[in-house]
C-alpha positions as a Python dict, from the first residue, in 0.01 Angstrom:
ca = {
    (1, 'M'): (0, 0, 0),
    (2, 'N'): (32, -233, -301),
    (3, 'Y'): (-46, -159, -664),
    (4, 'R'): (-400, -305, -641),
    (5, 'D'): (-475, -93, -333),
    (6, 'A'): (-346, 215, -512),
    (7, 'I'): (-579, 145, -805),
    (8, 'S'): (-870, 107, -564),
    (9, 'M'): (-789, 436, -391),
    (10, 'T'): (-766, 608, -729),
    (11, 'R'): (-1108, 474, -827),
    (12, 'L'): (-1250, 583, -492),
    (13, 'A'): (-1110, 933, -534),
    (14, 'T'): (-1254, 948, -885),
    (15, 'L'): (-1595, 842, -757),
    (16, 'I'): (-1580, 1100, -477),
    (17, 'L'): (-1483, 1378, -718),
    (18, 'A'): (-1758, 1273, -957),
    (19, 'A'): (-2009, 1276, -672),
    (20, 'L'): (-1891, 1620, -561),
    (21, 'A'): (-1913, 1748, -918),
    (22, 'A'): (-2263, 1608, -951),
    (23, 'G'): (-2357, 1770, -621),
    (24, 'A'): (-2211, 2102, -728),
    (25, 'A'): (-2400, 2079, -1057),
    (26, 'S'): (-2723, 2007, -870),
    (27, 'I'): (-2664, 2306, -642),
    (28, 'A'): (-2588, 2528, -941),
    (29, 'Q'): (-2905, 2410, -1115),
    (30, 'A'): (-3109, 2477, -802),
    (31, 'Q'): (-2958, 2824, -767),
    (32, 'S'): (-3027, 2895, -1135),
    (33, 'A'): (-3388, 2784, -1097),
    (34, 'A'): (-3428, 2993, -782),
    (35, 'W'): (-3291, 3300, -960),
    (36, 'K'): (-3530, 3245, -1251),
    (37, 'D'): (-3811, 3253, -995),
    (38, 'V'): (-3681, 3584, -862),
    (39, 'V'): (-3671, 3731, -1214),
    (40, 'A'): (-4024, 3606, -1284),
    (41, 'A'): (-4147, 3760, -959),
    (42, 'A'): (-3971, 4086, -1048),
    (43, 'Q'): (-4148, 4094, -1384),
    (44, 'K'): (-4479, 4057, -1201),
    (45, 'E'): (-4381, 4350, -978),
    (46, 'G'): (-4331, 4539, -1303),
    (47, 'R'): (-4093, 4813, -1202),
    (48, 'V'): (-3803, 4907, -977),
    (49, 'V'): (-3750, 5252, -827),
    (50, 'V'): (-3388, 5365, -790),
    (51, 'F'): (-3266, 5681, -618),
    (52, 'S'): (-2926, 5753, -765),
    (53, 'A'): (-2636, 5996, -742),
    (54, 'Q'): (-2498, 5880, -1079),
    (55, 'G'): (-2451, 6117, -1370),
    (56, 'P'): (-2749, 6157, -1607),
    (57, 'S'): (-2571, 6001, -1905),
    (58, 'V'): (-2481, 5692, -1700),
    (59, 'M'): (-2840, 5660, -1582),
    (60, 'E'): (-2969, 5683, -1939),
    (61, 'R'): (-2737, 5406, -2060),
    (62, 'I'): (-2823, 5181, -1768),
    (63, 'K'): (-3197, 5233, -1816),
    (64, 'A'): (-3179, 5146, -2186),
    (65, 'D'): (-2970, 4833, -2135),
    (66, 'F'): (-3150, 4714, -1821),
    (67, 'E'): (-3495, 4733, -1980),
    (68, 'K'): (-3360, 4556, -2288),
    (69, 'T'): (-3211, 4283, -2069),
    (70, 'Y'): (-3520, 4248, -1850),
    (71, 'P'): (-3831, 4324, -2058),
    (72, 'G'): (-4132, 4377, -1839),
    (73, 'I'): (-3939, 4551, -1558),
    (74, 'R'): (-3954, 4929, -1592),
    (75, 'L'): (-3660, 5113, -1440),
    (76, 'E'): (-3766, 5438, -1272),
    (77, 'Q'): (-3467, 5648, -1169),
    (78, 'T'): (-3456, 5971, -974),
    (79, 'R'): (-3127, 6158, -960),
    (80, 'M'): (-3058, 6322, -624),
    (81, 'S'): (-2760, 6448, -430),
    (82, 'S'): (-2669, 6190, -171),
    (83, 'G'): (-2754, 6400, 136),
    (84, 'P'): (-3116, 6479, 40),
    (85, 'M'): (-3152, 6123, -91),
    (86, 'M'): (-3067, 5973, 246),
    (87, 'S'): (-3316, 6201, 421),
    (88, 'K'): (-3589, 6099, 178),
    (89, 'L'): (-3521, 5729, 226),
    (90, 'D'): (-3522, 5766, 604),
    (91, 'Q'): (-3860, 5941, 584),
    (92, 'E'): (-4001, 5667, 362),
    (93, 'R'): (-3879, 5404, 602),
    (94, 'A'): (-4040, 5582, 898),
    (95, 'T'): (-4376, 5638, 728),
    (96, 'G'): (-4400, 5314, 530),
    (97, 'V'): (-4492, 5492, 205),
    (98, 'D'): (-4412, 5343, -133),
    (99, 'G'): (-4084, 5490, -255),
    (100, 'G'): (-3735, 5382, -347),
    (101, 'D'): (-3628, 5021, -372),
    (102, 'V'): (-3256, 5072, -430),
    (103, 'T'): (-3012, 5351, -357),
    (104, 'I'): (-2692, 5423, -549),
    (105, 'T'): (-2509, 5668, -326),
    (106, 'T'): (-2173, 5803, -219),
    (107, 'E'): (-2290, 5806, 143),
    (108, 'M'): (-2118, 5487, 254),
    (109, 'V'): (-2160, 5569, 623),
    (110, 'W'): (-2538, 5588, 580),
    (111, 'L'): (-2534, 5247, 412),
    (112, 'E'): (-2327, 5096, 691),
    (113, 'D'): (-2553, 5249, 957),
    (114, 'R'): (-2863, 5105, 790),
    (115, 'L'): (-2687, 4770, 760),
    (116, 'K'): (-2623, 4765, 1135),
    (117, 'E'): (-2996, 4824, 1185),
    (118, 'G'): (-3086, 4532, 959),
    (119, 'A'): (-3240, 4772, 708),
    (120, 'L'): (-3044, 4659, 400),
    (121, 'K'): (-3067, 4331, 210),
    (122, 'A'): (-2762, 4157, 69),
    (123, 'P'): (-2747, 4110, -309),
    (124, 'A'): (-2864, 3758, -386),
    (125, 'G'): (-2813, 3730, -762),
    (126, 'P'): (-2555, 3519, -943),
    (127, 'N'): (-2317, 3812, -997),
    (128, 'A'): (-2289, 3878, -624),
    (129, 'A'): (-2111, 3545, -582),
    (130, 'T'): (-1821, 3652, -802),
    (131, 'W'): (-1799, 4019, -700),
    (132, 'P'): (-1447, 4114, -579),
    (133, 'A'): (-1436, 4079, -201),
    (134, 'A'): (-1233, 4400, -166),
    (135, 'F'): (-1532, 4589, -305),
    (136, 'M'): (-1805, 4427, -96),
    (137, 'V'): (-1849, 4603, 238),
    (138, 'K'): (-1946, 4362, 516),
    (139, 'G'): (-2082, 4113, 263),
    (140, 'T'): (-2384, 4328, 179),
    (141, 'I'): (-2286, 4667, 32),
    (142, 'P'): (-2120, 4647, -311),
    (143, 'V'): (-1890, 4928, -419),
    (144, 'L'): (-2011, 4958, -777),
    (145, 'A'): (-1779, 5225, -920),
    (146, 'L'): (-1504, 5467, -825),
    (147, 'E'): (-1517, 5813, -975),
    (148, 'P'): (-1232, 6067, -973),
    (149, 'F'): (-1290, 6441, -971),
    (150, 'G'): (-1099, 6712, -1148),
    (151, 'I'): (-1110, 7068, -1274),
    (152, 'A'): (-1324, 7164, -1573),
    (153, 'Y'): (-1264, 7476, -1776),
    (154, 'N'): (-1402, 7646, -2084),
    (155, 'T'): (-1135, 7630, -2355),
    (156, 'T'): (-1275, 7937, -2531),
    (157, 'L'): (-1242, 8154, -2222),
    (158, 'V'): (-927, 8002, -2070),
    (159, 'K'): (-626, 8028, -2299),
    (160, 'S'): (-353, 7893, -2072),
    (161, 'P'): (-425, 7529, -1979),
    (162, 'I'): (-514, 7467, -1615),
    (163, 'T'): (-315, 7186, -1458),
    (164, 'S'): (-347, 7231, -1081),
    (165, 'Y'): (-576, 7363, -809),
    (166, 'R'): (-327, 7644, -748),
    (167, 'D'): (-412, 7776, -1095),
    (168, 'L'): (-756, 7869, -959),
    (169, 'L'): (-588, 8142, -754),
    (170, 'K'): (-472, 8335, -1060),
    (171, 'P'): (-594, 8698, -1062),
    (172, 'E'): (-783, 8653, -1391),
    (173, 'F'): (-1017, 8408, -1220),
    (174, 'S'): (-1135, 8650, -952),
    (175, 'G'): (-1514, 8621, -937),
    (176, 'K'): (-1505, 8350, -1205),
    (177, 'V'): (-1439, 8025, -1017),
    (178, 'G'): (-1718, 7780, -942),
    (179, 'M'): (-1725, 7577, -619),
    (180, 'I'): (-1976, 7309, -531),
    (181, 'D'): (-2161, 7345, -201),
    (182, 'L'): (-2139, 7094, 85),
    (183, 'V'): (-2438, 6887, -29),
    (184, 'A'): (-2286, 6550, 65),
    (185, 'T'): (-2029, 6406, 303),
    (186, 'S'): (-1807, 6323, 5),
    (187, 'L'): (-1776, 6695, -65),
    (188, 'I'): (-1669, 6769, 288),
    (189, 'A'): (-1407, 6497, 238),
    (190, 'F'): (-1300, 6656, -92),
    (191, 'Y'): (-1240, 7000, 54),
    (192, 'D'): (-1066, 6847, 355),
    (193, 'W'): (-841, 6651, 116),
    (194, 'L'): (-779, 6965, -90),
    (195, 'E'): (-668, 7164, 213),
    (196, 'K'): (-434, 6888, 323),
    (197, 'K'): (-291, 6867, -28),
    (198, 'E'): (-257, 7240, -101),
    (199, 'G'): (-196, 7375, 249),
    (200, 'P'): (-409, 7521, 530),
    (201, 'D'): (-415, 7866, 368),
    (202, 'F'): (-554, 7744, 37),
    (203, 'M'): (-925, 7761, 121),
    (204, 'A'): (-899, 8119, 243),
    (205, 'K'): (-714, 8219, -74),
    (206, 'L'): (-975, 8045, -290),
    (207, 'A'): (-1254, 8218, -97),
    (208, 'A'): (-1081, 8549, -164),
    (209, 'Q'): (-1145, 8484, -533),
    (210, 'K'): (-1516, 8538, -459),
    (211, 'P'): (-1624, 8203, -606),
    (212, 'K'): (-1977, 8126, -724),
    (213, 'I'): (-2128, 7844, -517),
    (214, 'Y'): (-2347, 7594, -704),
    (215, 'G'): (-2557, 7309, -569),
    (216, 'S'): (-2480, 7011, -794),
    (217, 'N'): (-2240, 6886, -1058),
    (218, 'P'): (-2491, 6917, -1346),
    (219, 'I'): (-2536, 7286, -1264),
    (220, 'G'): (-2161, 7343, -1253),
    (221, 'A'): (-2109, 7160, -1581),
    (222, 'Q'): (-2372, 7371, -1755),
    (223, 'M'): (-2217, 7689, -1618),
    (224, 'V'): (-1874, 7611, -1757),
    (225, 'A'): (-2011, 7481, -2089),
    (226, 'S'): (-2222, 7792, -2146),
    (227, 'G'): (-1940, 8026, -2050),
    (228, 'E'): (-2119, 8160, -1743),
    (229, 'L'): (-1808, 8050, -1555),
    (230, 'P'): (-1469, 7982, -1712),
    (231, 'V'): (-1367, 7722, -1454),
    (232, 'V'): (-1519, 7496, -1186),
    (233, 'S'): (-1315, 7322, -921),
    (234, 'F'): (-1497, 6994, -866),
    (235, 'M'): (-1622, 6805, -1170),
    (236, 'S'): (-1663, 6451, -1295),
    (237, 'A'): (-1632, 6296, -1638),
    (238, 'T'): (-1996, 6187, -1621),
    (239, 'M'): (-2090, 6554, -1635),
    (240, 'V'): (-1831, 6674, -1884),
    (241, 'L'): (-1799, 6406, -2152),
    (242, 'P'): (-2163, 6422, -2271),
    (243, 'L'): (-2127, 6798, -2315),
    (244, 'V'): (-1801, 6760, -2504),
    (245, 'A'): (-1969, 6504, -2730),
    (246, 'K'): (-2227, 6771, -2814),
    (247, 'G'): (-1955, 7020, -2904),
    (248, 'A'): (-1916, 7212, -2578),
    (249, 'P'): (-1572, 7378, -2544),
    (250, 'V'): (-1491, 7210, -2213),
    (251, 'K'): (-1184, 7025, -2094),
    (252, 'L'): (-1154, 6813, -1779),
    (253, 'V'): (-814, 6778, -1617),
    (254, 'Y'): (-702, 6568, -1322),
    (255, 'P'): (-419, 6712, -1112),
    (256, 'E'): (-130, 6480, -1037),
    (257, 'S'): (-319, 6318, -749),
    (258, 'A'): (-690, 6256, -788),
    (259, 'F'): (-955, 6252, -519),
    (260, 'G'): (-1236, 6007, -586),
    (261, 'I'): (-1558, 5879, -442),
    (262, 'Q'): (-1714, 5536, -419),
    (263, 'Y'): (-2066, 5457, -532),
    (264, 'G'): (-2222, 5206, -299),
    (265, 'G'): (-2542, 5016, -371),
    (266, 'G'): (-2809, 4933, -117),
    (267, 'I'): (-3132, 4732, -140),
    (268, 'V'): (-3357, 4880, 127),
    (269, 'A'): (-3536, 4627, 344),
    (270, 'W'): (-3864, 4823, 326),
    (271, 'S'): (-3880, 4799, -54),
    (272, 'K'): (-4226, 4732, -196),
    (273, 'R'): (-4063, 4548, -488),
    (274, 'P'): (-3795, 4328, -332),
    (275, 'N'): (-3751, 4096, -632),
    (276, 'A'): (-3713, 4376, -883),
    (277, 'A'): (-3464, 4539, -645),
    (278, 'Q'): (-3256, 4221, -647),
    (279, 'V'): (-3268, 4196, -1025),
    (280, 'Y'): (-3156, 4558, -1067),
    (281, 'M'): (-2867, 4516, -823),
    (282, 'D'): (-2753, 4198, -993),
    (283, 'Y'): (-2762, 4377, -1327),
    (284, 'V'): (-2535, 4664, -1215),
    (285, 'M'): (-2295, 4403, -1072),
    (286, 'S'): (-2283, 4216, -1404),
    (287, 'R'): (-2026, 4274, -1677),
    (288, 'A'): (-2300, 4421, -1897),
    (289, 'G'): (-2411, 4660, -1625),
    (290, 'Q'): (-2055, 4758, -1540),
    (291, 'T'): (-1981, 4822, -1908),
    (292, 'A'): (-2292, 5041, -1940),
    (293, 'W'): (-2183, 5233, -1631),
    (294, 'N'): (-1804, 5258, -1672),
    (295, 'G'): (-1739, 5173, -2036),
    (296, 'L'): (-1686, 5531, -2154),
    (297, 'G'): (-1415, 5599, -1896),
    (298, 'E'): (-1633, 5822, -1680),
    (299, 'A'): (-1553, 5606, -1378),
    (300, 'A'): (-1364, 5291, -1285),
    (301, 'S'): (-1516, 4947, -1241),
    (302, 'P'): (-1416, 4714, -956),
    (303, 'L'): (-1440, 4430, -1210),
    (304, 'P'): (-1125, 4366, -1414),
    (305, 'N'): (-1111, 4397, -1792),
    (306, 'I'): (-1420, 4613, -1844),
    (307, 'P'): (-1359, 4771, -2187),
    (308, 'G'): (-1318, 5149, -2164),
    (309, 'S'): (-1325, 5160, -1783),
    (310, 'G'): (-1088, 5376, -1583),
    (311, 'D'): (-832, 5220, -1351),
    (312, 'A'): (-972, 5183, -1000),
    (313, 'R'): (-619, 5150, -863),
    (314, 'G'): (-536, 5509, -962),
    (315, 'I'): (-811, 5666, -752),
    (316, 'A'): (-784, 5738, -381),
    (317, 'P'): (-1140, 5741, -243),
    (318, 'Y'): (-1217, 5918, 77),
    (319, 'D'): (-1259, 5719, 396),
    (320, 'P'): (-1612, 5792, 522),
    (321, 'T'): (-1538, 5652, 866),
    (322, 'K'): (-1327, 5960, 936),
    (323, 'Y'): (-1626, 6189, 894),
    (324, 'T'): (-1832, 6140, 1204),
    (325, 'P'): (-2129, 6372, 1273),
    (326, 'E'): (-1905, 6577, 1501),
    (327, 'V'): (-1630, 6609, 1238),
    (328, 'I'): (-1885, 6698, 970),
    (329, 'K'): (-2049, 6964, 1186),
    (330, 'A'): (-1716, 7122, 1278),
    (331, 'Y'): (-1582, 7120, 922),
    (332, 'R'): (-1904, 7259, 778),
    (333, 'A'): (-1903, 7546, 1025),
    (334, 'R'): (-1539, 7628, 950),
    (335, 'W'): (-1579, 7596, 571),
    (336, 'E'): (-1889, 7813, 562),
    (337, 'G'): (-1715, 8065, 786),
    (338, 'I'): (-1435, 8089, 528),
    (339, 'V'): (-1621, 8054, 199),
    (340, 'K'): (-1961, 8207, 274),
    (341, 'K'): (-1869, 8487, 511),
}
């Protein structure tokens, strides 16, 4: 190839690159216009209904920022434990009644099962395109946050700092330890993890403390803040930090290894407001939504460099695929036989 040929090839390459760039720009413009149409349709729908397992303070922040970002779309959120939430959504699907549009849940197996049935829609907004692949299950289910769990105690009632789960076995905590009930698969995974970490005799020893069983994290947080219980064994920052901000004498500690859960998001295919559902999901996958959710350190964002977020790499989430219906049934029976006998 001579010099003139080389110049010609260079010009050809430049023209090709320019054409590709122009094509990419045209595609981007078309995608932007299409998304604007989705947002406009969502505003006509007027609201989006979200069933969520998030903490109340997180939900409040997201509602305020979402409605500011998308005026004309009202965000209606109902907080539910993941187990009852899944049952409600399944009933709505079967009956065709107007209900939830989006679920934010720790029940990843339920989400994957619905995906196999074609009952979930993939996020279609601009932020889905850049979401980390490691946190997008089968291209449709985004993992939106990872949340570690620790031990919360009342600093007025507990004078010696608690640093480990073994501390819950101290004689002074007899009849004064709170334990959350098995209201979700993630809690079965937590207790299973705890037994493997602390030894097969740990659950029996903890049950011998005559613990008080409560049904949700908000209830447990209120118990320890009010002094009804000095210590609870399964608690999240989303429950504790708002109480501390109001002056409650509560401290949350994470033992040397932390168990955590994943919050998955699902747009249900039977939604009566499919555009608003897409807009909401895109919002919680945006940097603004992730900052509203994780920016106070209550959980960890899959997105890098979210100010105030925890470190997702330091949390070991449970693997829901290990907890088949048979495993869940067997563990529940054994746990209740130990703890509730």
